[in-house]
N, C-alpha and C positions, 0 to 999 in steps of 0.2 A: 698884565704884562710883567714879565720877569725882570728882576733888577739886573743891570749890566755892570760888569767890573772892567776897568781898564788897568792893565798893569804891564810892565815890560817883560818880554820873553827873549831869551838868548836864542838866536837862530843862526845856524851855520850857513853861509852863502857860498855858492860855487863860483861866483863872479870875482874877478880880481879887484880887490879894494885895498885900502890902506890897512885895514884891520881884518883879521880872519873872522871875527864875529861882530855882529851888529845888534843893537838893541832895537827891537821892533815892537810897537804897541800891539797888543793882542786883545781883541775884544772877546770876552768869554761869556757865554750865556749859560746860566746854570741849567735851565730846562732843555735847551737845545742839545747840549753835549752830554747830558747825564746818561743817556742810554746808548750812546755811540761807543764803539769799541776803540776810539782814539785815545791814546795815552795822554795827550795834552788836555783833552776835555774832560778827564775823569777826576772826580773828587776822591779824597783819601778813602772814604767808605767804599766807593766803587772799586778802587784799586784792590782793597782787601778782599772784596767778594770775588773779583776776577782772579786773584791769586788763589783763593780758596777753591774756586771751581776748577782751575788748572791743576791744582794739587789733587783734587778728587779724580780728575781724569787720569793723571799720572799714576795715582794709587790703583785705580781700576785696571789700567794697562799692566802694571807690574803684577797685580794679583792674577790677571788672566795669563800672563807669561809664566808665573810660578805654577799655576794649576796645569797648564799645558806641559811644562817641563816635568812636573811630577807624574802626570798620567802617561807620558811617553814611555817611561820605564816600568810601568805598572803591569804586572802579570795577570791582573784580574780581567783584562780585556784581550787576552791572548787569543780567544776564540774568534775575535774579529779579524785577525791576521790570517791571510791565506797562505798555506804552506803546501808545496807540491809533494806528490808521491814520488819516492825515489826507488826505482827498480835497478838492481845491479846483478850482473852475472848472466848466466844462460837460463832463459826461461824454457823449461822442457815440459811438454804436455805428457799426460799419461799414455796417450796413443803412440807417442814416439818411443816410450820405454817398452811398450808391448811389442814393438817390432824387433827388439834385441833378441839375439839367439846365441847360444854357446857356439864357439868356434867361428864367429864372424871376424873378419880381418879389421885392422885399424882403419883402413879406408872406408869399409862398409859402415863402421860405427860412426865415423866422422860424417859420412853422408846422411845417416839417420838423425844423429843428435847435433851435428855441427862441431866446430872446434871447441875443445875443452877450455875452461877458464884457466886451469892450471895443469901443467904436465910436470910431474915430479922430476927434478933434475938429477936426483940420485937414484931414482927407480923409474926409468922411462916406461916401464910396463904398467904404470898406474895413471889414470886420467881422472881429474876431478871436475865435475859439473856442479857448480854451486850457484844458487840463486837466492838473493835476499831482497825483500820488499819492505820498505818502510812507509807506512801510511802517514801522510802529512798532517791529517786532522787529529788522529789519535796517538801518534808516535808508536803505534804497534808495529813490531818487526816480526815478519814471518820468513822462515828460512827453509829451503829445500836443498837436498844434496844427493848426488848420484856419483858413485865411485865405481869406475870400470877397471878391473884387473885383467891384464893380458899375460898369457904364457905362450912363448914362441910366436908373438905378434898376432895371437888370436884370443878372443874373449874367453876368460876362464871363469870369472865370477863378477857379479854386480851387487853392490850394497848401496843402501841409502834409504830415503823416505818414500820411495816409489814402490808400488806393487808390481812385481814381475809377472809376465804372462805365464799361463800354465804350460805353454809350449816352449818356454825359455830353454829348457834342458834338451830339447830336440834340435840338433843342428840343421841348418838349411841344407837341402839337398841340391845337387847340381841341376836337377830337372825343374826346380821351381824357378 
């Protein structure tokens, strides 16, 4: 049987009394309260180990927070982040460019290629079809450009990264 100790403990009572605190005898069993998490039943050695374990938990939490914060700005794991592909401008296929002919009107060119990205405000006879594609995974940028020059509101020349059709220099006939 474990030895029992009787000693007074100050306990705050919520009942109206003449004094805010009363002395209450408290029976403390060394074996009964040794492993409980109660603060009143803990011996000084247990309090030290409890504080040490809480400090270890706090240290581990802070270490995990520091590692998380450090890795969040780390560029070594950039391949884990999904980045979207960014297409900008007019996507023009080679088959559309092959339909262009000398002496086509602006309306016909707009029907075949669509509205240009840029119409030069100082030289309204030049239309720019620009397309840029940025790959999200590799950050590789590919650009395509087609510039249509007009004379008297008809196609005079076409320059850019596209191959022109062999029949580009033959104007469209009215019979076609």
